[in-house]
A tleap script that builds the chain and sets N, CA, C and O, in Angstrom:
source leaprc.protein.ff14SB
mol = sequence {
  NMET SER TYR THR GLN LEU THR ARG GLU GLN
  ASN TYR GLN ILE TYR ALA LEU MET LYS ALA
  LEU CYS ALA GLN LEU LYS ALA MET LEU SER
  VAL ILE ARG GLU PHE ASP ARG GLN ILE ALA
  GLU VAL CYS ALA GLY HIE GLU ASN TYR GLU
  LEU PHE LYS SER LEU PRO GLY ALA GLY GLU
  VAL TYR ALA SER ARG LEU THR ALA ALA LEU
  GLY SER ASP ARG ARG ARG TRP GLN SER ALA
  GLY TRP VAL SER SER SER TRP PHE CSER
}
set mol.1.N position { 56.567 -65.451 -22.411 }
set mol.1.CA position { 56.504 -65.843 -24.168 }
set mol.1.C position { 57.225 -65.858 -24.214 }
set mol.1.O position { 58.027 -65.298 -23.466 }
set mol.2.N position { 57.513 -66.766 -25.484 }
set mol.2.CA position { 58.947 -66.384 -26.558 }
set mol.2.C position { 58.532 -65.942 -27.693 }
set mol.2.O position { 57.458 -66.507 -27.897 }
set mol.3.N position { 58.880 -64.954 -28.915 }
set mol.3.CA position { 58.462 -64.418 -29.190 }
set mol.3.C position { 59.899 -65.275 -30.691 }
set mol.3.O position { 61.060 -65.672 -30.595 }
set mol.4.N position { 59.237 -65.210 -31.461 }
set mol.4.CA position { 59.422 -65.745 -32.425 }
set mol.4.C position { 59.496 -65.132 -34.272 }
set mol.4.O position { 58.454 -65.247 -34.917 }
set mol.5.N position { 60.359 -64.712 -34.757 }
set mol.5.CA position { 59.878 -64.119 -35.934 }
set mol.5.C position { 59.750 -64.530 -37.094 }
set mol.5.O position { 60.740 -65.077 -37.579 }
set mol.6.N position { 58.892 -64.451 -37.675 }
set mol.6.CA position { 58.373 -65.026 -38.802 }
set mol.6.C position { 58.616 -64.997 -40.375 }
set mol.6.O position { 58.114 -63.936 -40.745 }
set mol.7.N position { 58.913 -65.368 -40.989 }
set mol.7.CA position { 59.513 -65.333 -42.906 }
set mol.7.C position { 58.331 -64.905 -43.214 }
set mol.7.O position { 57.238 -65.281 -42.792 }
set mol.8.N position { 58.717 -63.730 -44.322 }
set mol.8.CA position { 57.701 -63.037 -45.126 }
set mol.8.C position { 56.995 -64.496 -45.692 }
set mol.8.O position { 55.824 -64.280 -46.002 }
set mol.9.N position { 57.359 -65.783 -45.887 }
set mol.9.CA position { 56.564 -67.076 -46.696 }
set mol.9.C position { 55.575 -67.069 -45.274 }
set mol.9.O position { 54.348 -67.004 -45.352 }
set mol.10.N position { 56.051 -67.119 -44.439 }
set mol.10.CA position { 54.865 -68.054 -43.105 }
set mol.10.C position { 54.003 -66.552 -42.893 }
set mol.10.O position { 52.983 -66.883 -42.287 }
set mol.11.N position { 53.976 -65.426 -43.068 }
set mol.11.CA position { 53.500 -64.293 -42.726 }
set mol.11.C position { 52.299 -64.430 -44.200 }
set mol.11.O position { 51.093 -64.286 -44.000 }
set mol.12.N position { 52.819 -64.700 -45.533 }
set mol.12.CA position { 51.974 -64.616 -46.559 }
set mol.12.C position { 50.824 -65.817 -46.415 }
set mol.12.O position { 49.611 -65.646 -46.534 }
set mol.13.N position { 51.605 -67.254 -46.090 }
set mol.13.CA position { 50.775 -68.406 -45.697 }
set mol.13.C position { 49.671 -68.519 -44.603 }
set mol.13.O position { 48.755 -69.337 -44.697 }
set mol.14.N position { 49.826 -67.536 -43.419 }
set mol.14.CA position { 48.973 -66.875 -42.472 }
set mol.14.C position { 47.978 -66.305 -43.116 }
set mol.14.O position { 46.843 -66.763 -42.987 }
set mol.15.N position { 48.271 -65.009 -44.067 }
set mol.15.CA position { 47.330 -64.253 -44.652 }
set mol.15.C position { 46.445 -65.221 -45.140 }
set mol.15.O position { 45.355 -65.121 -44.576 }
set mol.16.N position { 46.490 -66.154 -46.002 }
set mol.16.CA position { 45.797 -66.611 -46.911 }
set mol.16.C position { 44.840 -67.685 -46.262 }
set mol.16.O position { 43.738 -68.051 -46.671 }
set mol.17.N position { 45.656 -68.166 -44.963 }
set mol.17.CA position { 44.698 -69.378 -44.606 }
set mol.17.C position { 43.620 -68.512 -43.709 }
set mol.17.O position { 42.579 -69.099 -43.413 }
set mol.18.N position { 43.829 -66.918 -43.176 }
set mol.18.CA position { 43.369 -66.086 -42.241 }
set mol.18.C position { 41.828 -65.448 -43.354 }
set mol.18.O position { 40.757 -64.979 -42.969 }
set mol.19.N position { 42.259 -65.659 -44.564 }
set mol.19.CA position { 41.519 -65.198 -46.043 }
set mol.19.C position { 40.584 -65.864 -46.135 }
set mol.19.O position { 39.453 -65.507 -46.464 }
set mol.20.N position { 41.036 -67.149 -45.790 }
set mol.20.CA position { 40.202 -68.390 -46.297 }
set mol.20.C position { 39.379 -69.144 -45.350 }
set mol.20.O position { 38.841 -70.167 -45.774 }
set mol.21.N position { 39.187 -68.774 -44.057 }
set mol.21.CA position { 38.920 -69.030 -42.940 }
set mol.21.C position { 37.946 -68.124 -42.608 }
set mol.21.O position { 36.908 -68.517 -42.076 }
set mol.22.N position { 38.188 -66.665 -42.911 }
set mol.22.CA position { 37.095 -65.469 -42.665 }
set mol.22.C position { 36.005 -65.400 -44.239 }
set mol.22.O position { 34.915 -64.872 -44.457 }
set mol.23.N position { 36.655 -65.958 -44.823 }
set mol.23.CA position { 35.175 -66.327 -46.159 }
set mol.23.C position { 34.630 -67.407 -45.760 }
set mol.23.O position { 33.413 -67.284 -45.894 }
set mol.24.N position { 34.924 -68.486 -45.304 }
set mol.24.CA position { 34.050 -69.724 -44.512 }
set mol.24.C position { 33.275 -69.114 -43.659 }
set mol.24.O position { 32.053 -69.267 -43.666 }
set mol.25.N position { 33.848 -68.419 -42.899 }
set mol.25.CA position { 32.653 -67.373 -41.841 }
set mol.25.C position { 31.686 -66.838 -42.717 }
set mol.25.O position { 30.489 -67.107 -42.814 }
set mol.26.N position { 32.305 -66.135 -43.265 }
set mol.26.CA position { 31.048 -65.117 -44.402 }
set mol.26.C position { 29.840 -66.033 -44.366 }
set mol.26.O position { 28.789 -65.662 -43.842 }
set mol.27.N position { 30.002 -67.369 -44.985 }
set mol.27.CA position { 29.261 -67.874 -46.027 }
set mol.27.C position { 28.452 -68.707 -44.442 }
set mol.27.O position { 27.265 -69.027 -44.491 }
set mol.28.N position { 29.016 -68.872 -43.585 }
set mol.28.CA position { 28.318 -69.821 -42.976 }
set mol.28.C position { 27.919 -68.819 -42.035 }
set mol.28.O position { 27.468 -69.670 -41.268 }
set mol.29.N position { 27.688 -67.718 -41.411 }
set mol.29.CA position { 26.817 -66.764 -41.194 }
set mol.29.C position { 25.673 -66.287 -41.683 }
set mol.29.O position { 24.720 -65.868 -41.027 }
set mol.30.N position { 25.824 -66.389 -43.406 }
set mol.30.CA position { 25.117 -66.447 -44.158 }
set mol.30.C position { 24.092 -67.659 -44.211 }
set mol.30.O position { 22.973 -67.484 -44.693 }
set mol.31.N position { 24.387 -68.577 -43.838 }
set mol.31.CA position { 23.213 -69.780 -43.800 }
set mol.31.C position { 22.924 -70.181 -42.798 }
set mol.31.O position { 22.317 -71.244 -42.662 }
set mol.32.N position { 23.411 -69.171 -41.512 }
set mol.32.CA position { 22.919 -69.174 -40.201 }
set mol.32.C position { 21.268 -68.606 -40.271 }
set mol.32.O position { 20.177 -69.059 -39.924 }
set mol.33.N position { 21.782 -67.312 -40.949 }
set mol.33.CA position { 20.652 -66.018 -41.145 }
set mol.33.C position { 19.704 -66.625 -41.688 }
set mol.33.O position { 18.633 -66.245 -41.215 }
set mol.34.N position { 19.568 -67.579 -42.649 }
set mol.34.CA position { 18.627 -68.246 -43.679 }
set mol.34.C position { 18.272 -69.247 -42.635 }
set mol.34.O position { 17.081 -69.102 -42.360 }
set mol.35.N position { 18.712 -70.019 -42.076 }
set mol.35.CA position { 18.151 -70.880 -40.634 }
set mol.35.C position { 17.328 -70.660 -39.797 }
set mol.35.O position { 16.310 -71.265 -39.463 }
set mol.36.N position { 18.181 -69.029 -39.177 }
set mol.36.CA position { 17.013 -68.135 -38.400 }
set mol.36.C position { 15.868 -67.932 -39.150 }
set mol.36.O position { 14.718 -68.117 -38.750 }
set mol.37.N position { 16.267 -67.479 -40.443 }
set mol.37.CA position { 14.726 -66.607 -40.665 }
set mol.37.C position { 13.749 -68.007 -41.180 }
set mol.37.O position { 12.531 -67.847 -41.259 }
set mol.38.N position { 14.288 -69.193 -41.475 }
set mol.38.CA position { 13.403 -70.250 -41.936 }
set mol.38.C position { 12.495 -70.596 -40.254 }
set mol.38.O position { 11.358 -71.018 -40.042 }
set mol.39.N position { 13.325 -70.292 -39.553 }
set mol.39.CA position { 13.143 -70.970 -37.661 }
set mol.39.C position { 11.684 -70.352 -37.177 }
set mol.39.O position { 10.696 -70.732 -36.549 }
set mol.40.N position { 12.208 -69.042 -37.928 }
set mol.40.CA position { 11.115 -67.761 -37.511 }
set mol.40.C position { 10.085 -67.834 -38.219 }
set mol.40.O position { 9.124 -67.136 -37.895 }
set mol.41.N position { 10.002 -68.659 -39.329 }
set mol.41.CA position { 8.669 -68.690 -40.033 }
set mol.41.C position { 7.396 -69.915 -39.525 }
set mol.41.O position { 6.176 -70.084 -39.505 }
set mol.42.N position { 8.803 -70.624 -39.129 }
set mol.42.CA position { 7.605 -71.877 -38.976 }
set mol.42.C position { 7.228 -71.792 -37.592 }
set mol.42.O position { 6.325 -72.566 -37.275 }
set mol.43.N position { 7.703 -71.024 -36.654 }
set mol.43.CA position { 7.507 -70.838 -35.696 }
set mol.43.C position { 6.319 -70.044 -35.488 }
set mol.43.O position { 5.500 -70.420 -34.650 }
set mol.44.N position { 6.157 -69.135 -36.060 }
set mol.44.CA position { 5.038 -67.963 -37.068 }
set mol.44.C position { 4.000 -68.757 -36.667 }
set mol.44.O position { 3.331 -68.468 -35.676 }
set mol.45.N position { 3.742 -69.982 -37.509 }
set mol.45.CA position { 2.575 -70.030 -38.290 }
set mol.45.C position { 2.457 -71.601 -36.775 }
set mol.45.O position { 1.732 -72.500 -37.200 }
set mol.46.N position { 2.802 -71.791 -35.884 }
set mol.46.CA position { 2.846 -72.819 -35.045 }
set mol.46.C position { 1.866 -72.409 -34.046 }
set mol.46.O position { 1.873 -71.285 -33.544 }
set mol.47.N position { 0.970 -73.375 -33.740 }
set mol.47.CA position { -0.175 -72.513 -32.796 }
set mol.47.C position { 0.153 -72.673 -31.406 }
set mol.47.O position { -0.674 -72.461 -30.519 }
set mol.48.N position { 1.665 -73.141 -31.129 }
set mol.48.CA position { 1.486 -73.606 -29.868 }
set mol.48.C position { 2.986 -72.193 -28.853 }
set mol.48.O position { 3.331 -71.963 -27.694 }
set mol.49.N position { 3.348 -71.682 -30.254 }
set mol.49.CA position { 4.452 -70.830 -30.354 }
set mol.49.C position { 4.910 -69.914 -29.443 }
set mol.49.O position { 5.967 -69.666 -28.862 }
set mol.50.N position { 3.395 -69.333 -29.511 }
set mol.50.CA position { 3.044 -68.429 -28.856 }
set mol.50.C position { 2.615 -68.612 -27.004 }
set mol.50.O position { 2.738 -67.601 -26.312 }
set mol.51.N position { 2.321 -69.414 -26.598 }
set mol.51.CA position { 2.373 -70.179 -25.628 }
set mol.51.C position { 3.359 -70.428 -24.999 }
set mol.51.O position { 3.543 -70.044 -23.844 }
set mol.52.N position { 4.188 -71.149 -25.699 }
set mol.52.CA position { 5.889 -71.898 -25.031 }
set mol.52.C position { 6.747 -70.318 -25.064 }
set mol.52.O position { 7.697 -70.205 -24.290 }
set mol.53.N position { 6.390 -69.146 -25.957 }
set mol.53.CA position { 7.035 -68.105 -26.037 }
set mol.53.C position { 6.691 -67.042 -24.785 }
set mol.53.O position { 7.381 -66.077 -24.457 }
set mol.54.N position { 5.481 -67.468 -24.198 }
set mol.54.CA position { 4.885 -66.398 -23.280 }
set mol.54.C position { 6.168 -67.387 -21.626 }
set mol.54.O position { 6.871 -66.894 -20.744 }
set mol.55.N position { 5.932 -68.431 -21.901 }
set mol.55.CA position { 7.088 -68.710 -20.759 }
set mol.55.C position { 8.082 -68.189 -20.236 }
set mol.55.O position { 9.024 -67.767 -20.907 }
set mol.56.N position { 8.028 -68.135 -18.907 }
set mol.56.CA position { 8.769 -67.212 -17.948 }
set mol.56.C position { 10.466 -67.554 -18.377 }
set mol.56.O position { 11.115 -68.531 -18.001 }
set mol.57.N position { 10.976 -66.324 -19.358 }
set mol.57.CA position { 12.682 -67.032 -19.424 }
set mol.57.C position { 12.284 -67.715 -20.823 }
set mol.57.O position { 13.332 -67.728 -21.468 }
set mol.58.N position { 11.585 -68.107 -21.348 }
set mol.58.CA position { 11.731 -68.818 -22.485 }
set mol.58.C position { 12.223 -67.788 -23.852 }
set mol.58.O position { 13.302 -67.997 -24.405 }
set mol.59.N position { 11.377 -66.771 -24.265 }
set mol.59.CA position { 11.898 -65.767 -25.223 }
set mol.59.C position { 11.935 -66.826 -26.319 }
set mol.59.O position { 11.725 -68.025 -26.133 }
set mol.60.N position { 12.355 -65.994 -27.990 }
set mol.60.CA position { 12.274 -66.572 -28.829 }
set mol.60.C position { 12.951 -67.794 -29.195 }
set mol.60.O position { 12.484 -68.680 -29.912 }
set mol.61.N position { 14.209 -67.771 -28.587 }
set mol.61.CA position { 15.025 -68.981 -28.376 }
set mol.61.C position { 14.867 -70.182 -28.029 }
set mol.61.O position { 15.249 -71.168 -28.660 }
set mol.62.N position { 14.289 -70.163 -27.000 }
set mol.62.CA position { 13.452 -71.186 -26.327 }
set mol.62.C position { 12.464 -71.610 -26.501 }
set mol.62.O position { 12.390 -72.782 -26.130 }
set mol.63.N position { 11.483 -71.166 -26.965 }
set mol.63.CA position { 10.241 -71.101 -27.393 }
set mol.63.C position { 10.183 -71.826 -28.536 }
set mol.63.O position { 9.158 -72.420 -28.872 }
set mol.64.N position { 11.623 -71.836 -29.437 }
set mol.64.CA position { 11.586 -72.599 -31.260 }
set mol.64.C position { 11.803 -73.964 -30.523 }
set mol.64.O position { 11.088 -74.946 -30.722 }
set mol.65.N position { 13.026 -73.927 -29.518 }
set mol.65.CA position { 13.618 -75.307 -28.974 }
set mol.65.C position { 11.757 -76.469 -28.362 }
set mol.65.O position { 11.467 -77.665 -28.401 }
set mol.66.N position { 11.236 -75.565 -28.029 }
set mol.66.CA position { 9.704 -75.782 -27.574 }
set mol.66.C position { 9.276 -76.482 -28.406 }
set mol.66.O position { 9.203 -77.702 -28.553 }
set mol.67.N position { 8.934 -75.477 -29.064 }
set mol.67.CA position { 7.846 -75.964 -30.241 }
set mol.67.C position { 8.506 -77.066 -30.413 }
set mol.67.O position { 7.991 -78.034 -29.855 }
set mol.68.N position { 9.930 -77.363 -31.268 }
set mol.68.CA position { 10.620 -78.289 -32.203 }
set mol.68.C position { 10.186 -79.481 -31.359 }
set mol.68.O position { 9.601 -80.370 -31.977 }
set mol.69.N position { 10.392 -79.667 -29.926 }
set mol.69.CA position { 10.752 -80.728 -29.535 }
set mol.69.C position { 8.995 -81.518 -28.727 }
set mol.69.O position { 8.693 -82.640 -28.321 }
set mol.70.N position { 8.322 -80.312 -28.824 }
set mol.70.CA position { 6.764 -80.865 -28.411 }
set mol.70.C position { 6.183 -81.238 -29.110 }
set mol.70.O position { 5.528 -82.257 -28.893 }
set mol.71.N position { 6.142 -80.549 -30.360 }
set mol.71.CA position { 5.403 -81.033 -31.214 }
set mol.71.C position { 4.143 -79.848 -31.305 }
set mol.71.O position { 4.267 -78.805 -30.663 }
set mol.72.N position { 2.694 -80.148 -32.316 }
set mol.72.CA position { 1.580 -80.145 -32.378 }
set mol.72.C position { 0.900 -80.927 -31.674 }
set mol.72.O position { -0.241 -80.569 -31.379 }
set mol.73.N position { 1.397 -82.205 -31.207 }
set mol.73.CA position { 0.351 -83.383 -30.411 }
set mol.73.C position { 0.228 -83.649 -29.201 }
set mol.73.O position { 0.776 -84.673 -28.794 }
set mol.74.N position { -0.460 -82.882 -28.350 }
set mol.74.CA position { -0.519 -83.125 -26.862 }
set mol.74.C position { -0.399 -83.692 -26.209 }
set mol.74.O position { 0.156 -83.627 -25.112 }
set mol.75.N position { -1.338 -85.035 -27.178 }
set mol.75.CA position { -2.126 -86.242 -26.777 }
set mol.75.C position { -0.877 -87.357 -26.533 }
set mol.75.O position { -1.032 -88.427 -25.945 }
set mol.76.N position { 0.512 -86.829 -27.166 }
set mol.76.CA position { 1.202 -88.228 -27.032 }
set mol.76.C position { 2.169 -87.914 -25.576 }
set mol.76.O position { 3.151 -88.617 -25.337 }
set mol.77.N position { 1.780 -86.850 -24.718 }
set mol.77.CA position { 2.458 -86.338 -23.593 }
set mol.77.C position { 1.453 -87.039 -22.650 }
set mol.77.O position { 0.292 -86.777 -22.966 }
set mol.78.N position { 1.563 -87.794 -21.661 }
set mol.78.CA position { 0.981 -88.096 -20.717 }
set mol.78.C position { 0.836 -87.279 -19.750 }
set mol.78.O position { -0.326 -87.104 -19.385 }
set mol.79.N position { 1.450 -86.852 -19.343 }
set mol.79.CA position { 1.649 -85.513 -17.824 }
set mol.79.C position { 2.964 -84.754 -18.342 }
set mol.79.O position { 3.976 -85.057 -18.975 }
set mol.80.N position { 2.459 -83.686 -17.785 }
set mol.80.CA position { 3.934 -82.829 -17.730 }
set mol.80.C position { 5.114 -83.091 -16.704 }
set mol.80.O position { 6.078 -82.336 -16.836 }
set mol.81.N position { 5.182 -84.010 -15.738 }
set mol.81.CA position { 6.257 -84.980 -15.351 }
set mol.81.C position { 6.465 -86.111 -16.383 }
set mol.81.O position { 7.440 -86.793 -16.071 }
set mol.82.N position { 5.771 -86.581 -17.671 }
set mol.82.CA position { 6.265 -87.638 -18.083 }
set mol.82.C position { 6.771 -87.168 -19.172 }
set mol.82.O position { 7.488 -87.985 -19.750 }
set mol.83.N position { 6.626 -85.706 -19.901 }
set mol.83.CA position { 7.270 -85.002 -20.257 }
set mol.83.C position { 8.960 -84.878 -20.002 }
set mol.83.O position { 9.785 -85.462 -20.705 }
set mol.84.N position { 9.263 -84.080 -18.958 }
set mol.84.CA position { 10.490 -83.854 -18.226 }
set mol.84.C position { 11.036 -85.339 -17.688 }
set mol.84.O position { 12.266 -85.374 -17.723 }
set mol.85.N position { 10.645 -86.132 -17.373 }
set mol.85.CA position { 11.243 -87.221 -17.264 }
set mol.85.C position { 12.058 -88.451 -18.630 }
set mol.85.O position { 12.895 -89.351 -18.553 }
set mol.86.N position { 11.023 -87.673 -20.091 }
set mol.86.CA position { 11.362 -88.267 -20.606 }
set mol.86.C position { 12.785 -87.425 -21.548 }
set mol.86.O position { 13.258 -87.997 -22.530 }
set mol.87.N position { 13.212 -86.346 -21.184 }
set mol.87.CA position { 13.676 -85.457 -21.429 }
set mol.87.C position { 15.041 -85.605 -20.784 }
set mol.87.O position { 15.952 -85.414 -21.590 }
set mol.88.N position { 15.483 -85.932 -19.387 }
set mol.88.CA position { 15.972 -85.921 -18.722 }
set mol.88.C position { 16.869 -87.545 -18.426 }
set mol.88.O position { 17.973 -87.705 -17.905 }
set mol.89.N position { 16.132 -88.340 -18.850 }
set mol.89.CA position { 16.380 -89.893 -19.221 }
set mol.89.C position { 16.912 -90.328 -20.275 }
set mol.89.O position { 17.047 -91.540 -20.444 }
savepdb mol mol.pdb
quit
């Protein structure tokens, strides 16, 4: 691996860039936490969430995905096979 010494100006530029990137990441993490809170709130009020959460391996993350994907109206799905074929086709 080759080592190149950076000038003082290059170090300042890198520092400024990293500082800006860290500020953006902090803001993004704050937004993600708010989205997570809103998703948990919506799922808690959904009639099928606990059912999806009880599926082996589902947990909170996959249960919320299943809740969003399958929705509340089970009549629109003809069978379990129809659901799986519509997801993977």
